[in-house]
C-alpha positions in Angstrom: 18.4 7.7 53.1 15.8 7.7 49.7 15.5 11.6 49.8 19.4 11.4 49.4 19.4 8.8 46.8 16.8 10.4 44.7 19.5 13.8 44.7 22.1 11.6 43.5 20.5 10.3 41.2 19.5 13.4 40.3 22.4 14.7 40.1 23.9 11.4 38.3 22.4 12.5 34.8 24.4 16.3 34.7 27.4 14.9 36.1 27.7 11.6 34.1 27.7 13.6 31.0 30.1 16.8 31.2 32.5 13.7 33.2 32.0 11.6 30.0 32.3 14.7 27.1 35.3 15.6 29.8 37.1 12.4 29.3 36.5 12.5 25.6 37.8 15.7 25.4 40.8 14.3 26.5 40.9 11.3 24.4 40.8 13.6 21.3 43.7 16.4 22.5 45.7 13.3 23.0 45.0 12.2 19.9 45.2 15.3 18.2 47.7 17.2 19.8 50.6 14.5 21.1 51.7 14.1 24.8 53.7 17.5 24.1 50.4 19.3 22.7 48.6 18.0 25.5 51.0 18.5 27.6 50.5 22.4 27.3 47.0 22.3 27.2 46.8 20.4 30.6 49.2 22.9 32.2 47.1 25.7 31.6 43.9 24.0 32.3 45.7 23.0 35.6 47.1 26.5 36.4 43.3 28.1 35.7 42.4 25.6 37.8 44.6 26.2 40.3 44.2 29.5 40.5 40.4 29.6 40.8 40.6 27.3 43.6 41.4 30.7 45.9 38.8 32.9 43.9 36.1 30.1 42.6 35.9 28.5 46.0 34.6 32.2 47.4 31.3 30.4 46.4 31.3 28.8 49.8 30.9 32.1 51.5 27.6 32.4 49.3 26.3 29.3 50.7 27.3 30.2 53.8 25.1 33.8 54.5 22.6 33.0 51.6 22.0 29.2 53.1 22.6 28.8 56.2 22.0 32.9 57.7 19.1 34.3 55.4 21.0 37.0 53.8 20.3 39.1 50.2 22.3 37.3 48.2 22.9 40.5 45.8 25.6 43.2 47.3 27.3 39.3 47.9 27.5 38.5 44.4 28.3 41.9 43.0 31.4 42.0 46.0 32.1 39.0 44.8 33.3 40.2 41.5 35.6 42.4 42.8 37.5 39.1 44.4 37.2 37.1 40.9 38.7 40.6 38.8 42.1 40.9 41.3 42.4 37.2 41.4 42.6 37.6 37.4 44.5 40.8 37.1 47.3 38.9 39.5 47.2 35.2 37.7 49.3 36.4 34.2 51.8 35.7 36.7 51.3 32.3 36.2 53.2 32.6 32.8 56.5 33.4 34.3 56.6 30.1 36.1 55.5 28.0 34.0 57.4 29.5 30.2 55.3 27.2 27.9 52.4 29.1 28.8 54.0 32.5 28.0 52.5 32.3 24.2 48.4 31.9 25.7 48.8 34.3 28.5 46.5 36.1 27.3 43.5 33.6 28.2 44.8 32.9 31.5 43.5 36.5 33.6 39.5 35.7 30.9 39.5 31.9 31.7 40.0 33.1 35.2 36.7 35.6 36.2 34.7 33.9 34.2 35.3 30.7 35.7 35.2 32.7 39.0 31.6 34.0 37.5 29.8 30.7 36.6 31.1 28.8 40.3 29.3 32.0 42.1 26.5 31.1 39.9 27.0 27.8 41.1 27.3 28.5 44.9 24.0 30.7 44.5 22.3 27.7 43.4 23.7 25.8 46.2 22.4 28.1 48.5 18.8 28.1 47.6 18.6 24.7 47.5 18.2 24.8 43.4 19.7 21.3 42.5 19.0 21.9 38.6 20.2 24.8 38.2 23.7 23.8 40.3 23.9 21.2 37.7 23.5 23.3 35.1 26.7 25.6 36.2 28.7 22.8 37.0 28.2 21.0 34.1 27.9 23.1 31.0 31.1 24.5 30.5 32.4 20.8 30.2 29.5 20.4 27.6 30.1 23.7 26.1 34.3 23.6 25.5 34.4 19.8 24.0 31.6 21.1 21.6 34.3 23.7 20.8 37.7 21.8 21.0 36.7 19.0 18.9 35.3 21.7 16.2 38.2 23.1 16.2 40.7 20.5 15.7 39.0 17.3 13.7 36.2 19.1 11.9 38.2 22.6 11.0 41.4 20.3 11.4 43.0 23.1 13.6 45.7 21.0 15.5 47.4 23.4 17.7 47.4 23.5 21.9 46.9 27.2 21.4 43.2 26.6 20.0 42.2 23.8 22.2 43.0 26.5 25.2 40.9 29.2 24.1 38.2 27.2 22.8 38.3 25.6 26.3 38.4 28.9 27.7 35.4 30.1 25.8 33.4 27.4 28.1 32.8 30.1 30.7 31.8 33.4 29.1 29.2 30.9 26.9 27.5 29.5 30.2 26.8 32.6 31.8 25.3 33.6 28.6 23.4 30.6 28.2 22.0 30.4 32.0 21.7 34.4 31.3 23.8 35.1 34.3 23.8 38.3 34.4 25.7 39.3 37.9 25.8 43.2 38.1 29.4 44.5 39.0 29.1 47.1 42.2 29.9 50.6 41.3 31.9 50.7 44.3 32.7 47.8 46.2 31.1 47.6 49.8 34.1 47.7 52.4 31.9 46.0 55.1 30.5 43.5 52.5 34.1 42.7 51.8 35.1 42.3 55.4 32.4 39.9 56.4 33.3 37.6 52.7 36.9 37.9 53.7 36.5 37.3 57.1 34.4 33.8 56.5 35.9 33.1 52.6 40.0 33.9 53.0 40.2 30.6 55.1 38.3 28.6 52.4 39.5 30.2 49.8 43.6 29.8 51.2 43.0 25.8 51.9 41.2 25.3 48.6 43.9 27.3 46.8 46.8 25.3 48.8 45.0 21.7 48.2 44.9 22.3 44.5 48.4 23.2 44.6 48.6 20.0 47.2 46.6 17.7 44.4 48.7 19.0 41.3 52.3 19.8 42.6 53.7 16.2 41.2 52.1 17.2 37.8 53.8 20.5 38.0 57.2 19.2 38.8 56.6 16.7 36.3 56.3 19.4 33.6 59.4 21.1 35.2 61.7 18.2 35.4 60.4 15.5 32.8 59.1 17.9 30.2 55.8 18.7 28.4 55.2 15.2 27.0 56.0 13.3 29.8 53.4 15.5 31.8 51.0 15.2 29.0 50.9 11.8 29.1 51.0 12.2 33.1 47.9 14.3 32.4 45.9 11.2 30.8 46.4 9.1 33.8 45.6 12.4 36.2 41.9 11.7 34.0 41.5 8.0 33.8 41.9 8.3 38.1 40.0 11.8 38.1 36.6 10.0 37.2 36.7 9.4 40.9 36.3 12.8 41.3 33.0 12.2 39.2 31.6 10.3 42.1 32.6 13.1 44.4 31.5 15.8 42.3 28.0 14.1 41.9 27.4 13.2 45.8 28.9 16.8 46.6 26.5 18.3 44.2 23.6 16.0 45.3 23.9 17.3 48.8 25.4 20.3 49.6 22.6 22.3 49.7 21.5 20.0 52.6 25.1 20.6 54.6 24.3 23.7 55.7 21.2 22.5 57.4 20.5 20.8 60.6 20.9 17.4 58.8 24.6 18.0 57.5 26.0 15.0 59.7 23.7 12.2 58.3 24.5 13.6 54.7 27.8 13.6 55.5 27.9 10.3 56.4 25.4 8.6 53.8 27.8 10.5 51.6 31.5 9.1 52.9 29.6 5.8 52.3 28.8 6.3 49.0 31.9 7.8 48.4 33.7 4.5 49.2 31.3 2.2 47.8 31.6 3.6 44.4 34.9 4.6 44.4 36.3 1.4 45.4 34.5 -0.2 42.5 35.5 1.6 40.1 39.2 1.0 41.1 38.5 -2.7 40.8 37.6 -2.2 37.2 40.3 -0.2 36.4 42.9 -2.5 37.9 41.0 -5.4 35.2 40.6 -3.5 32.3 43.3 -0.4 32.8 46.1 -1.9 31.2 44.6 -2.8 28.2 42.0 0.6 27.6 44.0 3.2 27.8 46.5 2.7 24.9 43.4 1.8 23.0 41.5 4.8 24.0 44.2 7.3 23.5 46.8 5.9 22.0 50.0 3.5 22.2 52.2 6.8 23.2 50.1 6.8 26.4 50.9 3.4 26.9 52.9 4.3 30.6 50.4 6.1 31.7 48.2 3.0 33.4 50.3 2.5 36.8 50.5 6.0 37.9 46.4 6.5 37.1 45.9 2.9 39.5 48.1 4.8 42.1 46.4 8.2 41.7 42.9 6.6 42.1 43.2 4.9 45.5 44.6 7.9 46.3 41.7 9.9 45.3 40.2 8.0 47.4 41.5 9.6 50.5 41.7 12.7 49.7 37.5 12.6 48.5 36.4 11.6 51.6 38.8 14.1 53.6 37.4 16.8 51.1 33.8 15.7 52.1 34.5 16.6 56.0 36.0 19.8 54.8 33.1 20.9 53.1 30.8 20.0 56.8 33.8 22.4 57.8 33.7 24.8 56.2 29.7 25.7 55.3 28.1 24.0 58.4 30.4 24.9 61.3 32.4 28.0 59.8 35.3 26.6 61.0 37.3 27.9 57.6 40.6 27.6 59.6 40.6 23.8 59.8 40.7 22.8 56.4 43.1 25.5 56.2 45.5 24.3 58.7 45.4 20.5 57.5 46.0 21.6 53.6 49.3 23.7 54.6 50.4 20.5 55.9 49.6 18.4 53.1 51.1 21.0 50.8 54.1 21.1 52.6 54.6 17.7 53.3 53.8 16.6 49.4 56.5 19.3 48.4 58.9 17.7 50.2 58.3 14.3 49.3 57.2 15.1 45.5 60.1 16.2 44.0 62.8 13.7 44.8 59.9 11.0 44.3 59.5 12.8 40.7 63.0 13.2 39.9 64.1 9.3 40.7 60.8 7.6 39.4 59.1 10.4 37.3 55.4 9.3 37.1 55.4 6.7 39.5 56.9 8.7 41.7 54.2 11.5 41.5 51.5 9.1 42.2 53.3 7.7 45.2 53.7 11.2 46.8 50.0 11.8 46.3 49.1 8.4 47.5 50.6 9.1 50.8 50.5 12.6 51.2 46.3 12.2 51.0 46.3 9.4 53.3 47.9 11.5 55.8 45.5 14.4 55.3 42.7 12.2 55.5 44.1 11.1 58.9 44.4 14.8 59.7 40.1 15.2 58.9 38.4 12.5 60.7 40.3 13.7 63.7 39.3 17.4 63.1 35.9 16.5 62.4 35.3 14.0 65.0 36.7 16.6 67.0 34.9 19.2 66.1 31.2 18.3 64.7 27.7 19.3 66.4 26.8 16.6 68.9 
């Protein structure tokens, strides 16, 4: 238990720093771009993050094949770039779904490709149980994008959503450059290796992709139904609630290297305990101070973000506990089809209830749909974990 706490504390500095700067980025973009500009930026970021949930989640295959099975990492990384490149090409179609992204369509594939590459290098660090490098790859994009966005919006007075979008996108290639993370692409993709990666990673990729849509479908509905300004306010609610993800990411970064080993069950139990205690602590803090702090920090135009933020924070407790169990099923047991099936079930359920709730109750309806659906999927993950875990 002492070692587990030590790994969390060693991770905490990086995750808190990156999350604090990410939070400040939301504050700056909210104040300098307003609800509508913030809504466009949030739509771009969430679209890219959702797409990268597919290609980037192949980092779990790196952890599995390199960490758990001791395979050579070079051909695996080289061939993964083919998956990232193909995903980046397909990602340009996102602008057809959301017209607000059409002026920024060129940035989408670049962000998708380099974001995926950063996640692959992070997965390599997990496979080698190199905690410092894992923390740097996870944290540097947020740090760099904060510096670029704040410089552009405040110092250079470039108060446009498009400028912020490109500054955020540049955070990923600059991370690879600073970390000297050169991945040599395969001159010709190795079909055998690609089949191996896809046989393990496709369910992880699809389930993560589905989970990401599942997590943000209420936001996408709000953007289409209520407009960019409402989506901008709701994005602040998500940011406030996502502080619970800081706790989750801190714990998973600290424990990921152990999740593929023989002591994985012990670290799942520690992780669930720490998640529950820390996330409940944050919810109580938000309940006591959020109504005052949110308009004070983000501006009076964002005062409506408090109630959805509180509901989403409670919902995320269920989401992160289920996600921790999903990581165990993926990287330790290789039972990737289980999280995939649960992700599909959750997406279909939330997709069905979120639309009428958003249309009738706006932001509160979106948050309620998250709370109900995350609680349901947590129960499914708990059932699968206790049925499938090692004796």
